N, CA, C and O atoms as a Tinker XYZ file with bonds, in Angstrom:
   512  protein
     1  N     20.015000   -7.407000  -17.660000    73     2
     2  CA    18.968000   -6.825000  -16.829000    64     1     3
     3  C     17.801000   -7.806000  -16.721000    63     2     4     5
     4  O     17.470000   -8.500000  -17.682000    81     3
     5  N     17.190000   -7.856000  -15.555000    73     3     6
     6  CA    16.052000   -8.738000  -15.329000    64     5     7
     7  C     14.826000   -8.247000  -16.086000    63     6     8     9
     8  O     14.639000   -7.053000  -16.316000    81     7
     9  N     14.009000   -9.205000  -16.458000    73     7    10
    10  CA    12.778000   -8.890000  -17.166000    64     9    11
    11  C     11.746000   -8.299000  -16.206000    63    10    12    13
    12  O     11.680000   -8.686000  -15.039000    81    11
    13  N     10.955000   -7.374000  -16.698000    73    11    14
    14  CA     9.913000   -6.716000  -15.921000    64    13    15
    15  C      8.608000   -7.499000  -16.070000    63    14    16    17
    16  O      8.196000   -7.822000  -17.185000    81    15
    17  N      7.949000   -7.809000  -14.927000    73    15    18
    18  CA     6.679000   -8.532000  -14.928000    64    17    19
    19  C      5.609000   -7.687000  -14.247000    63    18    20    21
    20  O      5.816000   -7.184000  -13.143000    81    19
    21  N      4.470000   -7.535000  -14.907000    73    19    22
    22  CA     3.343000   -6.816000  -14.329000    64    21    23
    23  C      2.621000   -7.751000  -13.364000    63    22    24    25
    24  O      2.332000   -8.899000  -13.700000    81    23
    25  N      2.334000   -7.256000  -12.175000    73    23    26
    26  CA     1.588000   -8.000000  -11.169000    64    25    27
    27  C      0.162000   -7.449000  -11.152000    63    26    28    29
    28  O     -0.051000   -6.238000  -11.107000    81    27
    29  N     -0.806000   -8.360000  -11.189000    73    27    30
    30  CA    -2.211000   -7.960000  -11.139000    64    29    31
    31  C     -3.003000   -9.002000  -10.363000    63    30    32    33
    32  O     -2.809000  -10.204000  -10.541000    81    31
    33  N     -3.887000   -8.534000   -9.511000    73    31    34
    34  CA    -4.838000   -9.411000   -8.845000    64    33    35
    35  C     -6.207000   -8.761000   -8.861000    63    34    36    37
    36  O     -6.343000   -7.557000   -8.645000    81    35
    37  N     -7.209000   -9.569000   -9.119000    73    35    38
    38  CA    -8.580000   -9.053000   -9.109000    64    37    39
    39  C     -9.093000   -8.860000   -7.682000    63    38    40    41
    40  O    -10.212000   -8.383000   -7.488000    81    39
    41  N     -8.295000   -9.222000   -6.694000    73    39    42
    42  CA    -8.693000   -9.086000   -5.295000    64    41    43
    43  C     -8.274000   -7.744000   -4.691000    63    42    44    45
    44  O     -8.547000   -7.477000   -3.521000    81    43
    45  N     -7.624000   -6.917000   -5.474000    73    43    46
    46  CA    -7.224000   -5.577000   -5.034000    64    45    47
    47  C     -7.838000   -4.561000   -5.996000    63    46    48    49
    48  O     -8.254000   -4.927000   -7.095000    81    47
    49  N     -7.897000   -3.301000   -5.599000    73    47    50
    50  CA    -8.507000   -2.292000   -6.465000    64    49    51
    51  C     -7.826000   -2.189000   -7.834000    63    50    52    53
    52  O     -6.610000   -2.330000   -7.963000    81    51
    53  N     -8.651000   -1.941000   -8.837000    73    51    54
    54  CA    -8.146000   -1.669000  -10.188000    64    53    55
    55  C     -7.381000   -0.351000  -10.162000    63    54    56    57
    56  O     -7.793000    0.582000   -9.473000    81    55
    57  N     -6.295000   -0.256000  -10.885000    73    55    58
    58  CA    -5.632000    1.047000  -11.004000    64    57    59
    59  C     -6.591000    2.085000  -11.594000    63    58    60    61
    60  O     -7.387000    1.770000  -12.478000    81    59
    61  N     -6.511000    3.306000  -11.105000    73    59    62
    62  CA    -7.400000    4.361000  -11.597000    64    61    63
    63  C     -6.711000    5.231000  -12.643000    63    62    64    65
    64  O     -7.216000    6.294000  -13.003000    81    63
    65  N     -5.570000    4.782000  -13.124000    73    63    66
    66  CA    -4.822000    5.525000  -14.129000    64    65    67
    67  C     -3.907000    4.591000  -14.891000    63    66    68    69
    68  O     -4.015000    3.372000  -14.756000    81    67
    69  N     -3.010000    5.140000  -15.689000    73    67    70
    70  CA    -2.115000    4.327000  -16.517000    64    69    71
    71  C     -0.900000    3.814000  -15.730000    63    70    72    73
    72  O      0.233000    4.231000  -15.969000    81    71
    73  N     -1.162000    2.912000  -14.799000    73    71    74
    74  CA    -0.099000    2.300000  -14.003000    64    73    75
    75  C     -0.527000    0.890000  -13.611000    63    74    76    77
    76  O     -1.692000    0.522000  -13.763000    81    75
    77  N      0.412000    0.111000  -13.110000    73    75    78
    78  CA     0.158000   -1.263000  -12.682000    64    77    79
    79  C      0.014000   -1.312000  -11.167000    63    78    80    81
    80  O      0.526000   -0.447000  -10.458000    81    79
    81  N     -0.689000   -2.334000  -10.675000    73    79    82
    82  CA    -0.769000   -2.536000   -9.225000    64    81    83
    83  C      0.642000   -2.712000   -8.662000    63    82    84    85
    84  O      0.983000   -2.168000   -7.612000    81    83
    85  N      1.453000   -3.487000   -9.390000    73    83    86
    86  CA     2.837000   -3.705000   -8.965000    64    85    87
    87  C      3.654000   -4.171000  -10.156000    63    86    88    89
    88  O      3.112000   -4.634000  -11.160000    81    87
    89  N      4.962000   -4.041000  -10.028000    73    87    90
    90  CA     5.920000   -4.518000  -11.032000    64    89    91
    91  C      6.977000   -5.333000  -10.302000    63    90    92    93
    92  O      7.501000   -4.922000   -9.267000    81    91
    93  N      7.274000   -6.490000  -10.864000    73    91    94
    94  CA     8.349000   -7.324000  -10.322000    64    93    95
    95  C      9.521000   -7.292000  -11.293000    63    94    96    97
    96  O      9.358000   -7.506000  -12.495000    81    95
    97  N     10.710000   -7.021000  -10.750000    73    95    98
    98  CA    11.951000   -7.056000  -11.511000    64    97    99
    99  C     12.948000   -7.829000  -10.653000    63    98   100   101
   100  O     13.280000   -7.407000   -9.545000    81    99
   101  N     13.421000   -8.953000  -11.166000    73    99   102
   102  CA    14.342000   -9.770000  -10.387000    64   101   103
   103  C     13.695000  -10.201000   -9.094000    63   102   104   105
   104  O     12.586000  -10.735000   -9.093000    81   103
   105  N     14.391000   -9.969000   -7.981000    73   103   106
   106  CA    13.842000  -10.383000   -6.691000    64   105   107
   107  C     13.204000   -9.222000   -5.923000    63   106   108   109
   108  O     13.089000   -9.267000   -4.698000    81   107
   109  N     12.796000   -8.192000   -6.650000    73   107   110
   110  CA    12.119000   -7.055000   -6.035000    64   109   111
   111  C     10.736000   -6.861000   -6.635000    63   110   112   113
   112  O     10.525000   -7.078000   -7.828000    81   111
   113  N      9.811000   -6.455000   -5.801000    73   111   114
   114  CA     8.483000   -6.079000   -6.270000    64   113   115
   115  C      8.206000   -4.664000   -5.772000    63   114   116   117
   116  O      8.405000   -4.345000   -4.599000    81   115
   117  N      7.739000   -3.824000   -6.700000    73   115   118
   118  CA     7.435000   -2.420000   -6.438000    64   117   119
   119  C      5.915000   -2.261000   -6.508000    63   118   120   121
   120  O      5.322000   -2.384000   -7.580000    81   119
   121  N      5.292000   -1.989000   -5.368000    73   119   122
   122  CA     3.833000   -1.867000   -5.320000    64   121   123
   123  C      3.457000   -0.393000   -5.393000    63   122   124   125
   124  O      3.951000    0.434000   -4.627000    81   123
   125  N      2.566000   -0.086000   -6.339000    73   123   126
   126  CA     2.079000    1.289000   -6.491000    64   125   127
   127  C      1.340000    1.734000   -5.237000    63   126   128   129
   128  O      0.855000    0.906000   -4.465000    81   127
   129  N      1.258000    3.028000   -5.044000    73   127   130
   130  CA     0.534000    3.585000   -3.908000    64   129   131
   131  C     -0.884000    3.065000   -3.860000    63   130   132   133
   132  O     -1.615000    3.122000   -4.849000    81   131
   133  N     -1.267000    2.556000   -2.702000    73   131   134
   134  CA    -2.598000    2.013000   -2.510000    64   133   135
   135  C     -3.423000    2.933000   -1.639000    63   134   136   137
   136  O     -2.962000    3.431000   -0.612000    81   135
   137  N     -4.661000    3.150000   -2.074000    73   135   138
   138  CA    -5.608000    3.946000   -1.322000    64   137   139
   139  C     -6.589000    3.053000   -0.604000    63   138   140   141
   140  O     -6.343000    1.860000   -0.424000    81   139
   141  N     -7.702000    3.633000   -0.194000    73   139   142
   142  CA    -8.650000    2.922000    0.667000    64   141   143
   143  C     -9.850000    2.329000   -0.079000    63   142   144   145
   144  O    -10.909000    2.129000    0.514000    81   143
   145  N     -9.690000    2.050000   -1.364000    73   143   146
   146  CA   -10.778000    1.420000   -2.113000    64   145   147
   147  C    -10.987000   -0.004000   -1.630000    63   146   148   149
   148  O    -10.037000   -0.783000   -1.549000    81   147
   149  N    -12.212000   -0.342000   -1.313000    73   147   150
   150  CA   -12.571000   -1.709000   -0.964000    64   149   151
   151  C    -13.039000   -2.375000   -2.247000    63   150   152   153
   152  O    -14.093000   -2.022000   -2.776000    81   151
   153  N    -12.270000   -3.332000   -2.755000    73   151   154
   154  CA   -12.580000   -3.981000   -4.038000    64   153   155
   155  C    -13.947000   -4.654000   -4.003000    63   154   156   157
   156  O    -14.668000   -4.625000   -5.000000    81   155
   157  N    -14.316000   -5.258000   -2.883000    73   155   158
   158  CA   -15.583000   -5.985000   -2.782000    64   157   159
   159  C    -16.792000   -5.062000   -2.923000    63   158   160   161
   160  O    -17.786000   -5.428000   -3.550000    81   159
   161  N    -16.706000   -3.870000   -2.340000    73   159   162
   162  CA   -17.854000   -2.948000   -2.388000    64   161   163
   163  C    -17.734000   -1.923000   -3.503000    63   162   164   165
   164  O    -18.731000   -1.332000   -3.916000    81   163
   165  N    -16.512000   -1.708000   -3.995000    73   163   166
   166  CA   -16.291000   -0.684000   -5.004000    64   165   167
   167  C    -16.319000    0.725000   -4.434000    63   166   168   169
   168  O    -16.367000    1.701000   -5.183000    81   167
   169  N    -16.290000    0.834000   -3.116000    73   167   170
   170  CA   -16.364000    2.133000   -2.447000    64   169   171
   171  C    -15.082000    2.429000   -1.689000    63   170   172   173
   172  O    -14.392000    1.516000   -1.234000    81   171
   173  N    -14.768000    3.709000   -1.556000    73   171   174
   174  CA   -13.651000    4.135000   -0.730000    64   173   175
   175  C    -14.066000    4.048000    0.731000    63   174   176   177
   176  O    -15.189000    4.407000    1.086000    81   175
   177  N    -13.165000    3.574000    1.572000    73   175   178
   178  CA   -13.368000    3.600000    3.012000    64   177   179
   179  C    -12.902000    4.973000    3.477000    63   178   180   181
   180  O    -11.734000    5.325000    3.310000    81   179
   181  N    -13.807000    5.744000    4.057000    73   179   182
   182  CA   -13.467000    7.117000    4.446000    64   181   183
   183  C    -13.994000    7.504000    5.817000    63   182   184   185
   184  O    -13.877000    8.667000    6.204000    81   183
   185  N    -14.572000    6.567000    6.570000    73   183   186
   186  CA   -15.236000    6.970000    7.807000    64   185   187
   187  C    -14.272000    7.412000    8.916000    63   186   188   189
   188  O    -14.540000    8.393000    9.610000    81   187
   189  N    -13.153000    6.696000    9.087000    73   187   190
   190  CA   -12.151000    7.107000   10.078000    64   189   191
   191  C    -10.766000    6.847000    9.502000    63   190   192   193
   192  O    -10.609000    6.037000    8.589000    81   191
   193  N     -9.772000    7.530000   10.031000    73   191   194
   194  CA    -8.397000    7.311000    9.583000    64   193   195
   195  C     -7.965000    5.884000    9.916000    63   194   196   197
   196  O     -7.185000    5.284000    9.177000    81   195
   197  N     -8.466000    5.340000   11.019000    73   195   198
   198  CA    -8.141000    3.969000   11.403000    64   197   199
   199  C     -8.662000    2.969000   10.369000    63   198   200   201
   200  O     -7.912000    2.109000    9.908000    81   199
   201  N     -9.922000    3.073000   10.009000    73   199   202
   202  CA   -10.502000    2.153000    9.019000    64   201   203
   203  C     -9.860000    2.331000    7.644000    63   202   204   205
   204  O     -9.619000    1.359000    6.928000    81   203
   205  N     -9.588000    3.580000    7.291000    73   203   206
   206  CA    -8.956000    3.851000    6.002000    64   205   207
   207  C     -7.561000    3.218000    5.952000    63   206   208   209
   208  O     -7.184000    2.623000    4.943000    81   207
   209  N     -6.806000    3.345000    7.029000    73   207   210
   210  CA    -5.461000    2.770000    7.071000    64   209   211
   211  C     -5.514000    1.251000    6.993000    63   210   212   213
   212  O     -4.705000    0.641000    6.294000    81   211
   213  N     -6.456000    0.631000    7.703000    73   211   214
   214  CA    -6.611000   -0.829000    7.608000    64   213   215
   215  C     -6.868000   -1.253000    6.160000    63   214   216   217
   216  O     -6.280000   -2.226000    5.688000    81   215
   217  N     -7.738000   -0.534000    5.456000    73   215   218
   218  CA    -8.047000   -0.901000    4.069000    64   217   219
   219  C     -6.831000   -0.726000    3.164000    63   218   220   221
   220  O     -6.555000   -1.580000    2.322000    81   219
   221  N     -6.116000    0.361000    3.333000    73   219   222
   222  CA    -4.915000    0.622000    2.528000    64   221   223
   223  C     -3.903000   -0.515000    2.712000    63   222   224   225
   224  O     -3.362000   -1.031000    1.734000    81   223
   225  N     -3.653000   -0.895000    3.947000    73   223   226
   226  CA    -2.653000   -1.926000    4.214000    64   225   227
   227  C     -3.137000   -3.314000    3.808000    63   226   228   229
   228  O     -2.330000   -4.173000    3.451000    81   227
   229  N     -4.439000   -3.538000    3.861000    73   227   230
   230  CA    -4.996000   -4.794000    3.340000    64   229   231
   231  C     -4.799000   -4.867000    1.829000    63   230   232   233
   232  O     -4.445000   -5.922000    1.302000    81   231
   233  N     -5.022000   -3.763000    1.132000    73   231   234
   234  CA    -4.799000   -3.727000   -0.318000    64   233   235
   235  C     -3.337000   -4.005000   -0.640000    63   234   236   237
   236  O     -3.035000   -4.772000   -1.554000    81   235
   237  N     -2.437000   -3.387000    0.104000    73   235   238
   238  CA    -1.003000   -3.598000   -0.095000    64   237   239
   239  C     -0.650000   -5.072000    0.112000    63   238   240   241
   240  O      0.061000   -5.664000   -0.699000    81   239
   241  N     -1.144000   -5.653000    1.188000    73   239   242
   242  CA    -0.895000   -7.066000    1.518000    64   241   243
   243  C     -1.396000   -7.988000    0.405000    63   242   244   245
   244  O     -0.707000   -8.933000    0.022000    81   243
   245  N     -2.574000   -7.716000   -0.103000    73   243   246
   246  CA    -3.171000   -8.542000   -1.161000    64   245   247
   247  C     -2.307000   -8.538000   -2.419000    63   246   248   249
   248  O     -2.092000   -9.586000   -3.029000    81   247
   249  N     -1.819000   -7.379000   -2.802000    73   247   250
   250  CA    -0.976000   -7.276000   -4.004000    64   249   251
   251  C      0.373000   -7.952000   -3.765000    63   250   252   253
   252  O      0.882000   -8.641000   -4.649000    81   251
   253  N      0.946000   -7.763000   -2.598000    73   251   254
   254  CA     2.210000   -8.429000   -2.288000    64   253   255
   255  C      2.062000   -9.949000   -2.389000    63   254   256   257
   256  O      2.923000  -10.624000   -2.953000    81   255
   257  N      0.987000  -10.473000   -1.850000    73   255   258
   258  CA     0.755000  -11.917000   -1.903000    64   257   259
   259  C      0.583000  -12.399000   -3.340000    63   258   260   261
   260  O      1.053000  -13.482000   -3.690000    81   259
   261  N     -0.086000  -11.605000   -4.175000    73   259   262
   262  CA    -0.241000  -11.965000   -5.597000    64   261   263
   263  C      1.109000  -11.999000   -6.302000    63   262   264   265
   264  O      1.283000  -12.717000   -7.287000    81   263
   265  N      2.065000  -11.219000   -5.796000    73   263   266
   266  CA     3.404000  -11.163000   -6.382000    64   265   267
   267  C      4.327000  -12.244000   -5.810000    63   266   268   269
   268  O      5.473000  -12.374000   -6.239000    81   267
   269  N      3.822000  -13.023000   -4.836000    73   267   270
   270  CA     4.642000  -14.042000   -4.208000    64   269   271
   271  C      5.476000  -13.509000   -3.057000    63   270   272   273
   272  O      6.484000  -14.111000   -2.688000    81   271
   273  N      5.067000  -12.397000   -2.492000    73   271   274
   274  CA     5.788000  -11.772000   -1.395000    64   273   275
   275  C      4.851000  -11.639000   -0.199000    63   274   276   277
   276  O      3.800000  -12.278000   -0.161000    81   275
   277  N      5.222000  -10.816000    0.775000    73   275   278
   278  CA     4.393000  -10.618000    1.964000    64   277   279
   279  C      4.832000   -9.341000    2.676000    63   278   280   281
   280  O      5.857000   -8.744000    2.344000    81   279
   281  N      4.041000   -8.942000    3.652000    73   279   282
   282  CA     4.393000   -7.758000    4.440000    64   281   283
   283  C      5.721000   -7.958000    5.167000    63   282   284   285
   284  O      6.462000   -6.995000    5.364000    81   283
   285  N      6.032000   -9.186000    5.568000    73   283   286
   286  CA     7.301000   -9.465000    6.250000    64   285   287
   287  C      8.512000   -9.225000    5.362000    63   286   288   289
   288  O      9.631000   -9.090000    5.856000    81   287
   289  N      8.293000   -9.170000    4.049000    73   287   290
   290  CA     9.407000   -9.016000    3.108000    64   289   291
   291  C      9.536000   -7.584000    2.588000    63   290   292   293
   292  O     10.374000   -7.308000    1.729000    81   291
   293  N      8.720000   -6.688000    3.098000    73   291   294
   294  CA     8.786000   -5.283000    2.687000    64   293   295
   295  C     10.062000   -4.665000    3.254000    63   294   296   297
   296  O     10.348000   -4.782000    4.445000    81   295
   297  N     10.822000   -4.007000    2.379000    73   295   298
   298  CA    12.060000   -3.361000    2.814000    64   297   299
   299  C     11.913000   -1.844000    2.933000    63   298   300   301
   300  O     12.696000   -1.203000    3.634000    81   299
   301  N     10.909000   -1.257000    2.250000    73   299   302
   302  CA    10.737000    0.197000    2.274000    64   301   303
   303  C      9.289000    0.547000    1.996000    63   302   304   305
   304  O      8.681000    0.016000    1.066000    81   303
   305  N      8.737000    1.441000    2.804000    73   303   306
   306  CA     7.422000    1.998000    2.508000    64   305   307
   307  C      7.544000    3.510000    2.401000    63   306   308   309
   308  O      8.393000    4.134000    3.037000    81   307
   309  N      6.685000    4.072000    1.590000    73   307   310
   310  CA     6.509000    5.521000    1.552000    64   309   311
   311  C      5.032000    5.743000    1.845000    63   310   312   313
   312  O      4.159000    5.216000    1.155000    81   311
   313  N      4.769000    6.530000    2.875000    73   311   314
   314  CA     3.415000    6.738000    3.365000    64   313   315
   315  C      3.036000    8.209000    3.184000    63   314   316   317
   316  O      3.813000    9.115000    3.488000    81   315
   317  N      1.847000    8.410000    2.693000    73   315   318
   318  CA     1.336000    9.761000    2.455000    64   317   319
   319  C      0.089000    9.956000    3.305000    63   318   320   321
   320  O     -0.836000    9.146000    3.249000    81   319
   321  N      0.062000   11.017000    4.084000    73   319   322
   322  CA    -1.099000   11.341000    4.902000    64   321   323
   323  C     -1.661000   12.681000    4.460000    63   322   324   325
   324  O     -0.912000   13.611000    4.159000    81   323
   325  N     -2.984000   12.773000    4.423000    73   323   326
   326  CA    -3.620000   14.033000    4.096000    64   325   327
   327  C     -3.451000   15.054000    5.208000    63   326   328   329
   328  O     -3.485000   16.261000    4.970000    81   327
   329  N     -3.269000   14.554000    6.433000    73   327   330
   330  CA    -3.125000   15.444000    7.587000    64   329   331
   331  C     -2.181000   14.772000    8.578000    63   330   332   333
   332  O     -2.482000   13.687000    9.076000    81   331
   333  N     -1.067000   15.387000    8.865000    73   331   334
   334  CA    -0.081000   14.791000    9.767000    64   333   335
   335  C     -0.617000   14.664000   11.193000    63   334   336   337
   336  O     -0.041000   13.937000   12.001000    81   335
   337  N     -1.715000   15.362000   11.517000    73   335   338
   338  CA    -2.353000   15.178000   12.821000    64   337   339
   339  C     -2.867000   13.746000   12.984000    63   338   340   341
   340  O     -3.063000   13.283000   14.108000    81   339
   341  N     -3.085000   13.044000   11.869000    73   339   342
   342  CA    -3.551000   11.655000   11.900000    64   341   343
   343  C     -2.416000   10.657000   12.118000    63   342   344   345
   344  O     -2.659000    9.454000   12.211000    81   343
   345  N     -1.179000   11.150000   12.200000    73   343   346
   346  CA    -0.026000   10.261000   12.302000    64   345   347
   347  C     -0.095000    9.273000   13.474000    63   346   348   349
   348  O      0.194000    8.095000   13.265000    81   347
   349  N     -0.462000    9.686000   14.697000    73   347   350
   350  CA    -0.492000    8.717000   15.802000    64   349   351
   351  C     -1.436000    7.531000   15.539000    63   350   352   353
   352  O     -1.078000    6.388000   15.825000    81   351
   353  N     -2.622000    7.788000   15.003000    73   351   354
   354  CA    -3.574000    6.703000   14.716000    64   353   355
   355  C     -3.057000    5.861000   13.550000    63   354   356   357
   356  O     -3.097000    4.632000   13.604000    81   355
   357  N     -2.575000    6.516000   12.505000    73   355   358
   358  CA    -1.987000    5.802000   11.376000    64   357   359
   359  C     -0.857000    4.896000   11.856000    63   358   360   361
   360  O     -0.795000    3.724000   11.485000    81   359
   361  N      0.021000    5.433000   12.669000    73   359   362
   362  CA     1.188000    4.696000   13.151000    64   361   363
   363  C      0.768000    3.470000   13.968000    63   362   364   365
   364  O      1.384000    2.410000   13.854000    81   363
   365  N     -0.266000    3.610000   14.781000    73   363   366
   366  CA    -0.773000    2.500000   15.597000    64   365   367
   367  C     -1.269000    1.362000   14.700000    63   366   368   369
   368  O     -0.940000    0.199000   14.934000    81   367
   369  N     -2.052000    1.693000   13.683000    73   367   370
   370  CA    -2.567000    0.669000   12.764000    64   369   371
   371  C     -1.415000    0.071000   11.959000    63   370   372   373
   372  O     -1.339000   -1.149000   11.809000    81   371
   373  N     -0.540000    0.890000   11.451000    73   371   374
   374  CA     0.623000    0.437000   10.674000    64   373   375
   375  C      1.416000   -0.607000   11.464000    63   374   376   377
   376  O      1.842000   -1.619000   10.908000    81   375
   377  N      1.610000   -0.357000   12.757000    73   375   378
   378  CA     2.373000   -1.273000   13.612000    64   377   379
   379  C      1.703000   -2.643000   13.737000    63   378   380   381
   380  O      2.384000   -3.631000   14.011000    81   379
   381  N      0.392000   -2.723000   13.543000    73   379   382
   382  CA    -0.315000   -4.003000   13.577000    64   381   383
   383  C      0.023000   -4.866000   12.352000    63   382   384   385
   384  O     -0.062000   -6.092000   12.420000    81   383
   385  N      0.398000   -4.244000   11.252000    73   383   386
   386  CA     0.702000   -4.965000   10.011000    64   385   387
   387  C      2.187000   -5.275000    9.875000    63   386   388   389
   388  O      2.561000   -6.280000    9.270000    81   387
   389  N      3.019000   -4.431000   10.425000    73   387   390
   390  CA     4.469000   -4.624000   10.354000    64   389   391
   391  C      4.978000   -4.912000   11.761000    63   390   392   393
   392  O      5.499000   -4.029000   12.442000    81   391
   393  N      4.817000   -6.163000   12.183000    73   391   394
   394  CA     5.147000   -6.549000   13.558000    64   393   395
   395  C      6.585000   -7.027000   13.698000    63   394   396   397
   396  O      7.197000   -6.841000   14.750000    81   395
   397  N      7.128000   -7.635000   12.659000    73   395   398
   398  CA     8.514000   -8.100000   12.663000    64   397   399
   399  C      9.170000   -7.610000   11.382000    63   398   400   401
   400  O      8.481000   -7.242000   10.431000    81   399
   401  N     10.470000   -7.605000   11.352000    73   399   402
   402  CA    11.189000   -7.168000   10.153000    64   401   403
   403  C     10.654000   -5.830000    9.645000    63   402   404   405
   404  O     10.346000   -5.681000    8.463000    81   403
   405  N     10.550000   -4.877000   10.540000    73   403   406
   406  CA     9.979000   -3.568000   10.186000    64   405   407
   407  C     10.792000   -2.917000    9.062000    63   406   408   409
   408  O     12.018000   -2.845000    9.138000    81   407
   409  N     10.100000   -2.444000    8.018000    73   407   410
   410  CA    10.804000   -1.830000    6.888000    64   409   411
   411  C     11.268000   -0.411000    7.196000    63   410   412   413
   412  O     10.813000    0.223000    8.147000    81   411
   413  N     12.181000    0.061000    6.367000    73   411   414
   414  CA    12.501000    1.485000    6.370000    64   413   415
   415  C     11.234000    2.217000    5.929000    63   414   416   417
   416  O     10.411000    1.648000    5.212000    81   415
   417  N     11.071000    3.465000    6.345000    73   415   418
   418  CA     9.821000    4.158000    6.039000    64   417   419
   419  C     10.028000    5.654000    5.961000    63   418   420   421
   420  O     10.825000    6.232000    6.700000    81   419
   421  N      9.291000    6.271000    5.046000    73   419   422
   422  CA     9.157000    7.721000    4.990000    64   421   423
   423  C      7.674000    8.015000    5.109000    63   422   424   425
   424  O      6.853000    7.313000    4.518000    81   423
   425  N      7.323000    9.042000    5.863000    73   423   426
   426  CA     5.924000    9.462000    5.978000    64   425   427
   427  C      5.878000   10.961000    5.755000    63   426   428   429
   428  O      6.577000   11.730000    6.416000    81   427
   429  N      5.041000   11.358000    4.812000    73   427   430
   430  CA     4.922000   12.786000    4.512000    64   429   431
   431  C      3.458000   13.195000    4.448000    63   430   432   433
   432  O      2.579000   12.370000    4.201000    81   431
   433  N      3.212000   14.464000    4.673000    73   431   434
   434  CA     1.870000   15.003000    4.482000    64   433   435
   435  C      1.736000   15.444000    3.041000    63   434   436   437
   436  O      2.562000   16.199000    2.528000    81   435
   437  N      0.693000   14.968000    2.398000    73   435   438
   438  CA     0.420000   15.340000    1.012000    64   437   439
   439  C     -0.710000   16.362000    0.998000    63   438   440   441
   440  O     -1.700000   16.211000    1.714000    81   439
   441  N     -0.563000   17.382000    0.195000    73   439   442
   442  CA    -1.581000   18.434000    0.142000    64   441   443
   443  C     -2.926000   17.886000   -0.324000    63   442   444   445
   444  O     -3.979000   18.350000    0.111000    81   443
   445  N     -2.880000   16.895000   -1.211000    73   443   446
   446  CA    -4.125000   16.332000   -1.739000    64   445   447
   447  C     -3.825000   14.959000   -2.317000    63   446   448   449
   448  O     -2.891000   14.796000   -3.102000    81   447
   449  N     -4.623000   13.973000   -1.923000    73   447   450
   450  CA    -4.479000   12.621000   -2.439000    64   449   451
   451  C     -5.661000   12.303000   -3.347000    63   450   452   453
   452  O     -6.728000   12.898000   -3.195000    81   451
   453  N     -5.489000   11.366000   -4.298000    73   451   454
   454  CA    -6.560000   11.048000   -5.248000    64   453   455
   455  C     -7.850000   10.598000   -4.560000    63   454   456   457
   456  O     -7.811000    9.878000   -3.562000    81   455
   457  N     -8.960000   11.016000   -5.086000    73   455   458
   458  CA   -10.264000   10.564000   -4.597000    64   457   459
   459  C    -10.631000   11.056000   -3.211000    63   458   460   461
   460  O    -11.564000   10.536000   -2.599000    81   459
   461  N     -9.915000   12.048000   -2.707000    73   459   462
   462  CA   -10.233000   12.579000   -1.390000    64   461   463
   463  C     -9.823000   11.664000   -0.242000    63   462   464   465
   464  O    -10.286000   11.848000    0.883000    81   463
   465  N     -8.966000   10.682000   -0.505000    73   463   466
   466  CA    -8.519000    9.786000    0.560000    64   465   467
   467  C     -7.544000   10.517000    1.479000    63   466   468   469
   468  O     -7.013000   11.570000    1.126000    81   467
   469  N     -7.316000    9.948000    2.657000    73   467   470
   470  CA    -6.424000   10.563000    3.630000    64   469   471
   471  C     -5.133000    9.771000    3.849000    63   470   472   473
   472  O     -4.220000   10.241000    4.528000    81   471
   473  N     -5.059000    8.556000    3.265000    73   471   474
   474  CA    -3.885000    7.696000    3.436000    64   473   475
   475  C     -3.567000    7.017000    2.116000    63   474   476   477
   476  O     -4.467000    6.548000    1.419000    81   475
   477  N     -2.284000    6.964000    1.772000    73   475   478
   478  CA    -1.800000    6.172000    0.639000    64   477   479
   479  C     -0.441000    5.618000    1.043000    63   478   480   481
   480  O      0.368000    6.313000    1.658000    81   479
   481  N     -0.197000    4.346000    0.688000    73   479   482
   482  CA     1.084000    3.709000    1.011000    64   481   483
   483  C      1.570000    2.942000   -0.199000    63   482   484   485
   484  O      0.803000    2.216000   -0.833000    81   483
   485  N      2.852000    3.103000   -0.522000    73   483   486
   486  CA     3.524000    2.315000   -1.564000    64   485   487
   487  C      4.679000    1.584000   -0.914000    63   486   488   489
   488  O      5.128000    1.960000    0.169000    81   487
   489  N      5.166000    0.535000   -1.574000    73   487   490
   490  CA     6.270000   -0.196000   -0.953000    64   489   491
   491  C      7.146000   -0.910000   -1.972000    63   490   492   493
   492  O      6.793000   -1.067000   -3.141000    81   491
   493  N      8.301000   -1.332000   -1.477000    73   491   494
   494  CA     9.227000   -2.189000   -2.208000    64   493   495
   495  C      9.465000   -3.399000   -1.306000    63   494   496   497
   496  O      9.726000   -3.252000   -0.112000    81   495
   497  N      9.371000   -4.598000   -1.891000    73   495   498
   498  CA     9.564000   -5.830000   -1.119000    64   497   499
   499  C     10.428000   -6.809000   -1.904000    63   498   500   501
   500  O     10.590000   -6.691000   -3.119000    81   499
   501  N     10.972000   -7.770000   -1.183000    73   499   502
   502  CA    11.710000   -8.843000   -1.834000    64   501   503
   503  C     10.762000   -9.982000   -2.166000    63   502   504   505
   504  O      9.702000  -10.132000   -1.558000    81   503
   505  N     11.162000  -10.771000   -3.133000    73   503   506
   506  CA    10.375000  -11.928000   -3.575000    64   505   507
   507  C     11.350000  -12.965000   -4.103000    63   506   508   509
   508  O     12.395000  -12.619000   -4.656000    81   507
   509  N     11.008000  -14.245000   -3.933000    73   507   510
   510  CA    11.863000  -15.328000   -4.451000    64   509   511
   511  C     11.697000  -15.466000   -5.947000    63   510   512
   512  O     12.333000  -16.322000   -6.562000    81   511
């Protein structure tokens, strides 16, 4: 079995619980669900679903890059929305980040997300 490596970058939000930003095992990296925390300001982005989604996907991208991967190498995302009515705007922003090699995806409405956020995304990606 491949050894498990913890991935951490100071350029993405600190975990708010007993989990890692990401774990790499073999040629896969598993990124924990990312919310809309802006690491630079220490504040959650909550003004619009569009801005919140941009921050979430920027956080995901930052962690993937720290793991030696990228958004182009994502094979699966799981997306959580606080309100499925936000899906069209979320989907539009999501499409800006996943332009080629679109991953498999599940999107569900969550009754409540941590910190009152409206978007959370986790993913699995390949890495060399």
